[in-house]
Backbone atoms as SQL, in Angstrom:
CREATE TABLE atoms (id INTEGER PRIMARY KEY, chain TEXT, resi INTEGER, resn TEXT, atom TEXT, x REAL, y REAL, z REAL);
INSERT INTO atoms VALUES
  (1, 'A', 1, 'MET', 'N', -3.609, 24.967, 10.834),
  (2, 'A', 1, 'MET', 'CA', -2.487, 23.976, 11.059),
  (3, 'A', 1, 'MET', 'C', -2.428, 23.079, 9.834),
  (4, 'A', 2, 'GLU', 'N', -0.918, 22.984, 9.674),
  (5, 'A', 2, 'GLU', 'CA', -0.264, 22.272, 8.701),
  (6, 'A', 2, 'GLU', 'C', -1.228, 20.509, 8.698),
  (7, 'A', 3, 'GLU', 'N', -1.506, 20.415, 7.766),
  (8, 'A', 3, 'GLU', 'CA', -1.702, 18.515, 7.060),
  (9, 'A', 3, 'GLU', 'C', -0.605, 17.803, 7.423),
  (10, 'A', 4, 'LEU', 'N', -0.964, 16.825, 8.408),
  (11, 'A', 4, 'LEU', 'CA', 0.307, 15.600, 8.481),
  (12, 'A', 4, 'LEU', 'C', 0.703, 14.808, 7.335),
  (13, 'A', 5, 'LYS', 'N', 1.709, 14.981, 6.864),
  (14, 'A', 5, 'LYS', 'CA', 2.571, 13.616, 5.686),
  (15, 'A', 5, 'LYS', 'C', 2.689, 12.763, 6.254),
  (16, 'A', 6, 'LEU', 'N', 1.852, 11.774, 5.834),
  (17, 'A', 6, 'LEU', 'CA', 2.247, 10.354, 6.566),
  (18, 'A', 6, 'LEU', 'C', 3.017, 9.073, 5.776),
  (19, 'A', 7, 'ALA', 'N', 3.837, 8.861, 6.159),
  (20, 'A', 7, 'ALA', 'CA', 3.981, 7.632, 5.603),
  (21, 'A', 7, 'ALA', 'C', 4.266, 6.120, 6.476),
  (22, 'A', 8, 'LEU', 'N', 4.309, 5.134, 5.863),
  (23, 'A', 8, 'LEU', 'CA', 3.847, 4.123, 6.984),
  (24, 'A', 8, 'LEU', 'C', 5.349, 2.541, 6.560),
  (25, 'A', 9, 'LYS', 'N', 5.491, 2.766, 7.553),
  (26, 'A', 9, 'LYS', 'CA', 6.494, 1.387, 7.398),
  (27, 'A', 9, 'LYS', 'C', 5.814, 0.247, 7.913),
  (28, 'A', 10, 'VAL', 'N', 5.716, -1.043, 7.496),
  (29, 'A', 10, 'VAL', 'CA', 4.740, -1.947, 7.938),
  (30, 'A', 10, 'VAL', 'C', 5.298, -2.948, 8.812),
  (31, 'A', 11, 'ASP', 'N', 6.654, -3.357, 7.853),
  (32, 'A', 11, 'ASP', 'CA', 6.950, -4.781, 8.986),
  (33, 'A', 11, 'ASP', 'C', 8.557, -3.997, 9.203),
  (34, 'A', 12, 'GLU', 'N', 8.692, -4.164, 10.987),
  (35, 'A', 12, 'GLU', 'CA', 9.837, -3.473, 11.601),
  (36, 'A', 12, 'GLU', 'C', 11.241, -3.954, 10.746),
  (37, 'A', 13, 'LYS', 'N', 11.304, -5.025, 9.880),
  (38, 'A', 13, 'LYS', 'CA', 12.440, -4.923, 9.225),
  (39, 'A', 13, 'LYS', 'C', 12.732, -4.079, 7.687),
  (40, 'A', 14, 'ASP', 'N', 11.459, -3.430, 7.602),
  (41, 'A', 14, 'ASP', 'CA', 11.362, -2.461, 6.418),
  (42, 'A', 14, 'ASP', 'C', 12.310, -1.585, 6.684),
  (43, 'A', 15, 'ASN', 'N', 12.936, -0.899, 5.312),
  (44, 'A', 15, 'ASN', 'CA', 13.996, 0.000, 5.040),
  (45, 'A', 15, 'ASN', 'C', 13.734, 1.173, 4.391),
  (46, 'A', 16, 'VAL', 'N', 12.014, 0.960, 4.180),
  (47, 'A', 16, 'VAL', 'CA', 11.715, 1.752, 3.048),
  (48, 'A', 16, 'VAL', 'C', 10.316, 2.194, 3.598),
  (49, 'A', 17, 'ALA', 'N', 9.550, 3.229, 3.785),
  (50, 'A', 17, 'ALA', 'CA', 8.452, 3.498, 3.958),
  (51, 'A', 17, 'ALA', 'C', 7.083, 3.997, 3.073),
  (52, 'A', 18, 'THR', 'N', 5.969, 3.700, 2.816),
  (53, 'A', 18, 'THR', 'CA', 4.750, 4.580, 1.539),
  (54, 'A', 18, 'THR', 'C', 4.660, 5.315, 2.021),
  (55, 'A', 19, 'ILE', 'N', 4.335, 6.127, 1.333),
  (56, 'A', 19, 'ILE', 'CA', 3.785, 7.883, 1.263),
  (57, 'A', 19, 'ILE', 'C', 2.337, 7.515, 1.209),
  (58, 'A', 20, 'PHE', 'N', 1.625, 8.559, 2.024),
  (59, 'A', 20, 'PHE', 'CA', 0.488, 7.990, 2.224),
  (60, 'A', 20, 'PHE', 'C', -0.262, 9.551, 1.960),
  (61, 'A', 21, 'ALA', 'N', 0.318, 10.737, 1.038),
  (62, 'A', 21, 'ALA', 'CA', -0.156, 11.754, 0.879),
  (63, 'A', 21, 'ALA', 'C', 0.439, 12.431, 0.060),
  (64, 'A', 22, 'ASN', 'N', -0.655, 13.507, -0.660),
  (65, 'A', 22, 'ASN', 'CA', -0.248, 13.994, -1.940),
  (66, 'A', 22, 'ASN', 'C', 0.391, 15.117, -1.762),
  (67, 'A', 23, 'GLY', 'N', 1.120, 15.596, -2.968),
  (68, 'A', 23, 'GLY', 'CA', 2.075, 16.948, -2.871),
  (69, 'A', 23, 'GLY', 'C', 3.276, 16.648, -2.033),
  (70, 'A', 24, 'ILE', 'N', 3.884, 15.259, -2.293),
  (71, 'A', 24, 'ILE', 'CA', 5.356, 15.242, -1.631),
  (72, 'A', 24, 'ILE', 'C', 6.261, 15.818, -2.670),
  (73, 'A', 25, 'THR', 'N', 7.103, 16.866, -2.211),
  (74, 'A', 25, 'THR', 'CA', 7.819, 17.687, -3.074),
  (75, 'A', 25, 'THR', 'C', 9.356, 17.538, -2.675),
  (76, 'A', 26, 'ASP', 'N', 10.290, 17.706, -3.213),
  (77, 'A', 26, 'ASP', 'CA', 11.685, 17.554, -2.265),
  (78, 'A', 26, 'ASP', 'C', 11.697, 18.552, -1.081),
  (79, 'A', 27, 'GLY', 'N', 12.303, 18.155, 0.180),
  (80, 'A', 27, 'GLY', 'CA', 12.370, 19.058, 1.120),
  (81, 'A', 27, 'GLY', 'C', 11.017, 18.941, 2.372),
  (82, 'A', 28, 'THR', 'N', 9.780, 18.159, 1.551),
  (83, 'A', 28, 'THR', 'CA', 8.803, 18.091, 2.499),
  (84, 'A', 28, 'THR', 'C', 9.022, 17.284, 3.745),
  (85, 'A', 29, 'LYS', 'N', 8.840, 17.627, 4.546),
  (86, 'A', 29, 'LYS', 'CA', 9.084, 16.555, 6.455),
  (87, 'A', 29, 'LYS', 'C', 7.842, 15.814, 6.018),
  (88, 'A', 30, 'VAL', 'N', 7.849, 14.534, 6.279),
  (89, 'A', 30, 'VAL', 'CA', 6.750, 13.740, 6.489),
  (90, 'A', 30, 'VAL', 'C', 6.962, 12.976, 8.161),
  (91, 'A', 31, 'VAL', 'N', 5.949, 12.109, 8.202),
  (92, 'A', 31, 'VAL', 'CA', 6.107, 11.317, 9.832),
  (93, 'A', 31, 'VAL', 'C', 6.265, 10.043, 9.139),
  (94, 'A', 32, 'ILE', 'N', 7.405, 9.588, 9.446),
  (95, 'A', 32, 'ILE', 'CA', 6.842, 8.079, 9.007),
  (96, 'A', 32, 'ILE', 'C', 6.394, 7.146, 10.440),
  (97, 'A', 33, 'ARG', 'N', 5.583, 6.266, 10.162),
  (98, 'A', 33, 'ARG', 'CA', 4.954, 5.867, 11.677),
  (99, 'A', 33, 'ARG', 'C', 4.921, 4.109, 11.333),
  (100, 'A', 34, 'ASP', 'N', 5.091, 3.430, 11.887),
  (101, 'A', 34, 'ASP', 'CA', 5.619, 1.686, 12.178),
  (102, 'A', 34, 'ASP', 'C', 3.845, 1.247, 12.873),
  (103, 'A', 35, 'GLN', 'N', 3.905, -0.315, 12.755),
  (104, 'A', 35, 'GLN', 'CA', 2.480, -1.296, 13.498),
  (105, 'A', 35, 'GLN', 'C', 2.821, -0.453, 14.989),
  (106, 'A', 36, 'LYS', 'N', 3.608, -0.379, 15.660),
  (107, 'A', 36, 'LYS', 'CA', 3.645, -0.051, 17.165),
  (108, 'A', 36, 'LYS', 'C', 3.515, 1.144, 17.107),
  (109, 'A', 37, 'GLY', 'N', 3.152, 2.084, 16.986),
  (110, 'A', 37, 'GLY', 'CA', 2.908, 3.113, 16.688),
  (111, 'A', 37, 'GLY', 'C', 3.963, 4.547, 16.874),
  (112, 'A', 38, 'THR', 'N', 5.124, 4.050, 16.490),
  (113, 'A', 38, 'THR', 'CA', 6.616, 4.709, 17.094),
  (114, 'A', 38, 'THR', 'C', 6.173, 5.624, 15.558),
  (115, 'A', 39, 'SER', 'N', 7.057, 6.699, 15.898),
  (116, 'A', 39, 'SER', 'CA', 6.983, 7.553, 14.723),
  (117, 'A', 39, 'SER', 'C', 8.467, 8.591, 14.719),
  (118, 'A', 40, 'CYS', 'N', 8.705, 8.953, 13.594),
  (119, 'A', 40, 'CYS', 'CA', 9.992, 9.881, 13.846),
  (120, 'A', 40, 'CYS', 'C', 9.218, 11.004, 12.065),
  (121, 'A', 41, 'GLU', 'N', 10.378, 11.728, 12.214),
  (122, 'A', 41, 'GLU', 'CA', 10.156, 12.677, 10.898),
  (123, 'A', 41, 'GLU', 'C', 11.430, 12.571, 10.114),
  (124, 'A', 42, 'THR', 'N', 11.136, 12.921, 8.727),
  (125, 'A', 42, 'THR', 'CA', 12.073, 12.656, 7.888),
  (126, 'A', 42, 'THR', 'C', 11.585, 13.685, 6.921),
  (127, 'A', 43, 'GLU', 'N', 13.123, 14.703, 6.343),
  (128, 'A', 43, 'GLU', 'CA', 12.793, 15.233, 4.884),
  (129, 'A', 43, 'GLU', 'C', 13.123, 14.552, 3.604),
  (130, 'A', 44, 'VAL', 'N', 11.932, 14.534, 2.954),
  (131, 'A', 44, 'VAL', 'CA', 12.223, 14.183, 1.784),
  (132, 'A', 44, 'VAL', 'C', 13.176, 14.163, 1.204),
  (133, 'A', 45, 'ILE', 'N', 13.877, 13.522, -0.273),
  (134, 'A', 45, 'ILE', 'CA', 14.632, 14.093, -1.314),
  (135, 'A', 45, 'ILE', 'C', 13.948, 13.548, -2.357),
  (136, 'A', 46, 'GLY', 'N', 13.165, 14.294, -3.218),
  (137, 'A', 46, 'GLY', 'CA', 12.820, 14.174, -4.534),
  (138, 'A', 46, 'GLY', 'C', 11.560, 14.362, -4.452),
  (139, 'A', 47, 'ASP', 'N', 10.598, 14.209, -5.486),
  (140, 'A', 47, 'ASP', 'CA', 9.313, 14.618, -5.162),
  (141, 'A', 47, 'ASP', 'C', 9.167, 12.967, -5.800),
  (142, 'A', 48, 'VAL', 'N', 7.773, 12.786, -4.577),
  (143, 'A', 48, 'VAL', 'CA', 7.044, 11.263, -4.655),
  (144, 'A', 48, 'VAL', 'C', 5.866, 11.518, -4.551),
  (145, 'A', 49, 'PRO', 'N', 5.279, 10.737, -5.940),
  (146, 'A', 49, 'PRO', 'CA', 3.779, 10.421, -5.396),
  (147, 'A', 49, 'PRO', 'C', 2.878, 9.719, -4.551),
  (148, 'A', 50, 'TYR', 'N', 1.784, 9.593, -4.659),
  (149, 'A', 50, 'TYR', 'CA', 0.984, 9.004, -3.167),
  (150, 'A', 50, 'TYR', 'C', 0.851, 7.491, -3.661),
  (151, 'A', 51, 'GLY', 'N', 1.620, 6.946, -2.516),
  (152, 'A', 51, 'GLY', 'CA', 1.912, 5.241, -2.681),
  (153, 'A', 51, 'GLY', 'C', 3.147, 4.844, -3.288),
  (154, 'A', 52, 'HIS', 'N', 3.999, 5.623, -3.270),
  (155, 'A', 52, 'HIS', 'CA', 5.247, 5.074, -3.684),
  (156, 'A', 52, 'HIS', 'C', 6.312, 5.249, -2.407),
  (157, 'A', 53, 'LYS', 'N', 7.806, 4.600, -2.350),
  (158, 'A', 53, 'LYS', 'CA', 8.175, 4.439, -1.481),
  (159, 'A', 53, 'LYS', 'C', 9.642, 5.662, -1.118),
  (160, 'A', 54, 'ILE', 'N', 9.947, 5.772, 0.355),
  (161, 'A', 54, 'ILE', 'CA', 11.045, 6.307, 0.480),
  (162, 'A', 54, 'ILE', 'C', 11.722, 5.546, 1.655),
  (163, 'A', 55, 'ALA', 'N', 12.921, 6.075, 1.660),
  (164, 'A', 55, 'ALA', 'CA', 14.084, 5.240, 2.445),
  (165, 'A', 55, 'ALA', 'C', 14.038, 5.816, 3.806),
  (166, 'A', 56, 'VAL', 'N', 13.910, 4.925, 4.694),
  (167, 'A', 56, 'VAL', 'CA', 13.751, 5.053, 6.276),
  (168, 'A', 56, 'VAL', 'C', 14.919, 5.206, 6.875),
  (169, 'A', 57, 'CYS', 'N', 16.000, 4.948, 6.178),
  (170, 'A', 57, 'CYS', 'CA', 17.722, 4.900, 6.826),
  (171, 'A', 57, 'CYS', 'C', 18.389, 4.645, 5.585),
  (172, 'A', 58, 'PRO', 'N', 19.764, 4.948, 5.312),
  (173, 'A', 58, 'PRO', 'CA', 20.539, 5.033, 4.037),
  (174, 'A', 58, 'PRO', 'C', 20.652, 3.952, 3.857),
  (175, 'A', 59, 'ILE', 'N', 20.718, 3.326, 2.422),
  (176, 'A', 59, 'ILE', 'CA', 20.425, 1.684, 1.762),
  (177, 'A', 59, 'ILE', 'C', 21.647, 2.115, 1.285),
  (178, 'A', 60, 'ARG', 'N', 22.808, 0.962, 1.193),
  (179, 'A', 60, 'ARG', 'CA', 24.146, 1.344, 0.146),
  (180, 'A', 60, 'ARG', 'C', 23.515, 0.673, -0.974),
  (181, 'A', 61, 'LYS', 'N', 24.116, 0.586, -2.191),
  (182, 'A', 61, 'LYS', 'CA', 24.542, 0.127, -3.201),
  (183, 'A', 61, 'LYS', 'C', 24.733, -1.392, -3.156),
  (184, 'A', 62, 'GLY', 'N', 23.621, -2.087, -3.712),
  (185, 'A', 62, 'GLY', 'CA', 23.941, -3.489, -3.578),
  (186, 'A', 62, 'GLY', 'C', 22.942, -4.479, -2.697),
  (187, 'A', 63, 'GLU', 'N', 23.078, -3.132, -1.402),
  (188, 'A', 63, 'GLU', 'CA', 21.670, -4.106, 0.020),
  (189, 'A', 63, 'GLU', 'C', 20.161, -4.036, -1.064),
  (190, 'A', 64, 'SER', 'N', 20.041, -4.834, 0.018),
  (191, 'A', 64, 'SER', 'CA', 18.092, -5.266, -0.113),
  (192, 'A', 64, 'SER', 'C', 17.168, -4.142, 0.065),
  (193, 'A', 65, 'VAL', 'N', 16.163, -3.712, -0.685),
  (194, 'A', 65, 'VAL', 'CA', 15.508, -2.737, -0.238),
  (195, 'A', 65, 'VAL', 'C', 14.383, -4.039, 0.243),
  (196, 'A', 66, 'ILE', 'N', 13.923, -3.425, 1.530),
  (197, 'A', 66, 'ILE', 'CA', 12.844, -4.405, 2.259),
  (198, 'A', 66, 'ILE', 'C', 11.529, -3.460, 2.362),
  (199, 'A', 67, 'LYS', 'N', 10.603, -4.372, 1.926),
  (200, 'A', 67, 'LYS', 'CA', 9.575, -3.667, 1.822),
  (201, 'A', 67, 'LYS', 'C', 8.290, -4.602, 2.201),
  (202, 'A', 68, 'TYR', 'N', 7.482, -4.886, 3.603),
  (203, 'A', 68, 'TYR', 'CA', 6.368, -5.765, 3.806),
  (204, 'A', 68, 'TYR', 'C', 7.110, -6.592, 4.892),
  (205, 'A', 69, 'GLY', 'N', 8.753, -6.422, 4.939),
  (206, 'A', 69, 'GLY', 'CA', 9.294, -7.416, 5.596),
  (207, 'A', 69, 'GLY', 'C', 10.106, -8.563, 4.384),
  (208, 'A', 70, 'GLU', 'N', 9.896, -8.119, 3.455),
  (209, 'A', 70, 'GLU', 'CA', 10.853, -9.036, 1.955),
  (210, 'A', 70, 'GLU', 'C', 11.536, -8.164, 1.059),
  (211, 'A', 71, 'SER', 'N', 12.309, -8.698, 0.875),
  (212, 'A', 71, 'SER', 'CA', 13.438, -7.966, -0.027),
  (213, 'A', 71, 'SER', 'C', 12.386, -7.907, -1.185),
  (214, 'A', 72, 'ILE', 'N', 12.602, -6.747, -2.054),
  (215, 'A', 72, 'ILE', 'CA', 11.550, -6.165, -3.096),
  (216, 'A', 72, 'ILE', 'C', 12.428, -5.781, -4.718),
  (217, 'A', 73, 'GLY', 'N', 13.840, -5.815, -4.038),
  (218, 'A', 73, 'GLY', 'CA', 14.926, -5.860, -5.266),
  (219, 'A', 73, 'GLY', 'C', 16.519, -5.414, -4.223),
  (220, 'A', 74, 'ALA', 'N', 16.935, -4.846, -5.082),
  (221, 'A', 74, 'ALA', 'CA', 18.556, -4.237, -4.707),
  (222, 'A', 74, 'ALA', 'C', 18.709, -2.871, -4.652),
  (223, 'A', 75, 'ALA', 'N', 19.316, -1.875, -4.302),
  (224, 'A', 75, 'ALA', 'CA', 19.888, -0.593, -4.425),
  (225, 'A', 75, 'ALA', 'C', 20.484, -0.617, -5.264),
  (226, 'A', 76, 'SER', 'N', 20.400, 0.124, -6.482),
  (227, 'A', 76, 'SER', 'CA', 21.500, 0.187, -7.671),
  (228, 'A', 76, 'SER', 'C', 22.332, 1.410, -7.796),
  (229, 'A', 77, 'ALA', 'N', 22.153, 2.218, -6.526),
  (230, 'A', 77, 'ALA', 'CA', 22.540, 3.487, -5.917),
  (231, 'A', 77, 'ALA', 'C', 22.465, 3.572, -4.484),
  (232, 'A', 78, 'ASP', 'N', 23.823, 4.023, -3.975),
  (233, 'A', 78, 'ASP', 'CA', 23.441, 4.261, -2.568),
  (234, 'A', 78, 'ASP', 'C', 22.129, 5.235, -2.085),
  (235, 'A', 79, 'ILE', 'N', 20.891, 5.076, -1.427),
  (236, 'A', 79, 'ILE', 'CA', 20.293, 5.770, -1.104),
  (237, 'A', 79, 'ILE', 'C', 20.035, 6.366, 0.258),
  (238, 'A', 80, 'GLN', 'N', 19.752, 7.728, 0.380),
  (239, 'A', 80, 'GLN', 'CA', 20.003, 8.260, 1.435),
  (240, 'A', 80, 'GLN', 'C', 18.665, 8.220, 2.066),
  (241, 'A', 81, 'GLU', 'N', 18.666, 8.616, 3.797),
  (242, 'A', 81, 'GLU', 'CA', 16.967, 8.585, 4.367),
  (243, 'A', 81, 'GLU', 'C', 16.165, 9.286, 3.781),
  (244, 'A', 82, 'GLY', 'N', 15.269, 9.397, 3.558),
  (245, 'A', 82, 'GLY', 'CA', 14.037, 10.430, 2.812),
  (246, 'A', 82, 'GLY', 'C', 14.202, 10.534, 1.675),
  (247, 'A', 83, 'GLU', 'N', 15.075, 9.300, 0.999),
  (248, 'A', 83, 'GLU', 'CA', 15.096, 9.199, -0.913),
  (249, 'A', 83, 'GLU', 'C', 14.071, 8.899, -1.315),
  (250, 'A', 84, 'TYR', 'N', 13.574, 9.034, -2.132),
  (251, 'A', 84, 'TYR', 'CA', 12.179, 8.565, -3.406),
  (252, 'A', 84, 'TYR', 'C', 13.252, 7.439, -3.585),
  (253, 'A', 85, 'VAL', 'N', 12.689, 6.245, -3.500),
  (254, 'A', 85, 'VAL', 'CA', 13.432, 4.981, -3.759),
  (255, 'A', 85, 'VAL', 'C', 12.111, 4.580, -5.054),
  (256, 'A', 86, 'HIS', 'N', 12.747, 3.883, -6.351),
  (257, 'A', 86, 'HIS', 'CA', 12.204, 3.766, -7.119),
  (258, 'A', 86, 'HIS', 'C', 12.976, 2.965, -8.248),
  (259, 'A', 87, 'VAL', 'N', 12.560, 2.968, -9.072),
  (260, 'A', 87, 'VAL', 'CA', 13.357, 2.086, -10.565),
  (261, 'A', 87, 'VAL', 'C', 14.709, 3.491, -11.096),
  (262, 'A', 88, 'HIS', 'N', 14.541, 4.161, -10.578),
  (263, 'A', 88, 'HIS', 'CA', 15.832, 4.979, -10.458),
  (264, 'A', 88, 'HIS', 'C', 16.927, 4.497, -9.705),
  (265, 'A', 89, 'ASN', 'N', 16.965, 4.282, -8.971),
  (266, 'A', 89, 'ASN', 'CA', 17.629, 3.798, -7.803),
  (267, 'A', 89, 'ASN', 'C', 17.908, 3.048, -7.091),
  (268, 'A', 90, 'MET', 'N', 16.671, 1.870, -7.657),
  (269, 'A', 90, 'MET', 'CA', 16.538, 0.133, -7.438),
  (270, 'A', 90, 'MET', 'C', 16.299, -0.776, -8.369),
  (271, 'A', 91, 'GLU', 'N', 16.758, -1.302, -8.111),
  (272, 'A', 91, 'GLU', 'CA', 16.428, -2.765, -9.270),
  (273, 'A', 91, 'GLU', 'C', 15.814, -3.958, -8.857),
  (274, 'A', 92, 'ALA', 'N', 14.454, -4.008, -9.320),
  (275, 'A', 92, 'ALA', 'CA', 13.388, -4.907, -8.847),
  (276, 'A', 92, 'ALA', 'C', 14.032, -6.295, -9.201),
  (277, 'A', 93, 'MET', 'N', 13.823, -7.185, -8.671),
  (278, 'A', 93, 'MET', 'CA', 13.799, -8.662, -8.257),
  (279, 'A', 93, 'MET', 'C', 12.648, -9.257, -8.565),
  (280, 'A', 94, 'ARG', 'N', 11.571, -8.825, -8.298),
  (281, 'A', 94, 'ARG', 'CA', 10.901, -9.894, -8.302),
  (282, 'A', 94, 'ARG', 'C', 9.502, -10.054, -9.901),
  (283, 'A', 95, 'GLY', 'N', 9.737, -10.791, -10.341),
  (284, 'A', 95, 'GLY', 'CA', 8.999, -11.433, -11.858),
  (285, 'A', 95, 'GLY', 'C', 10.503, -11.105, -12.586),
  (286, 'A', 96, 'ARG', 'N', 12.059, -11.582, -12.325),
  (287, 'A', 96, 'ARG', 'CA', 12.849, -11.612, -13.246),
  (288, 'A', 96, 'ARG', 'C', 12.915, -12.939, -13.717),
  (289, 'A', 97, 'GLY', 'N', 12.504, -13.303, -14.704),
  (290, 'A', 97, 'GLY', 'CA', 12.982, -14.134, -15.353),
  (291, 'A', 97, 'GLY', 'C', 14.221, -14.966, -15.816),
  (292, 'A', 98, 'ASP', 'N', 15.050, -13.598, -15.841),
  (293, 'A', 98, 'ASP', 'CA', 16.119, -14.318, -15.984),
  (294, 'A', 98, 'ASP', 'C', 17.468, -14.326, -14.625),
  (295, 'A', 99, 'LEU', 'N', 16.910, -14.170, -13.391),
  (296, 'A', 99, 'LEU', 'CA', 17.425, -14.439, -12.042),
  (297, 'A', 99, 'LEU', 'C', 17.041, -15.312, -11.492),
  (298, 'A', 100, 'LYS', 'N', 17.557, -16.848, -11.085),
  (299, 'A', 100, 'LYS', 'CA', 17.169, -17.774, -9.955),
  (300, 'A', 100, 'LYS', 'C', 16.978, -17.233, -8.664),
  (301, 'A', 101, 'GLY', 'N', 16.034, -17.123, -7.774),
  (302, 'A', 101, 'GLY', 'CA', 15.833, -17.040, -6.535),
  (303, 'A', 101, 'GLY', 'C', 16.407, -16.135, -6.450),
  (304, 'A', 102, 'GLY', 'N', 16.388, -14.729, -7.126),
  (305, 'A', 102, 'GLY', 'CA', 16.781, -13.174, -6.766),
  (306, 'A', 102, 'GLY', 'C', 18.368, -12.946, -7.326),
  (307, 'A', 103, 'GLU', 'N', 19.118, -14.165, -7.929),
  (308, 'A', 103, 'GLU', 'CA', 20.176, -13.674, -7.621),
  (309, 'A', 103, 'GLU', 'C', 20.603, -13.597, -9.464),
  (310, 'A', 104, 'LYS', 'N', 21.656, -13.220, -9.582),
  (311, 'A', 104, 'LYS', 'CA', 22.080, -12.931, -10.637),
  (312, 'A', 104, 'LYS', 'C', 23.497, -13.954, -11.262);
């Protein structure tokens, strides 16, 4: 029996899910679950470390990246469903002294 590769979407507004499995490489299939128990399967794009994020739907350049129901940054490039979301394709807005209220 194949080990379940799991990602969790914490809030219904989230457009990313957190990976809770090791060995997630490009092409791995993961099950995304939400707090209601709904699940869907997607194929991961990129190698994703444990505890990092993947997109649960396409995110256009400039759109907010939503985790825990809150914006944690903006996509710096178009992001596909299943793609690893991190500093290479997202600009974080939290803790930025040069931005007021998350705006440039």
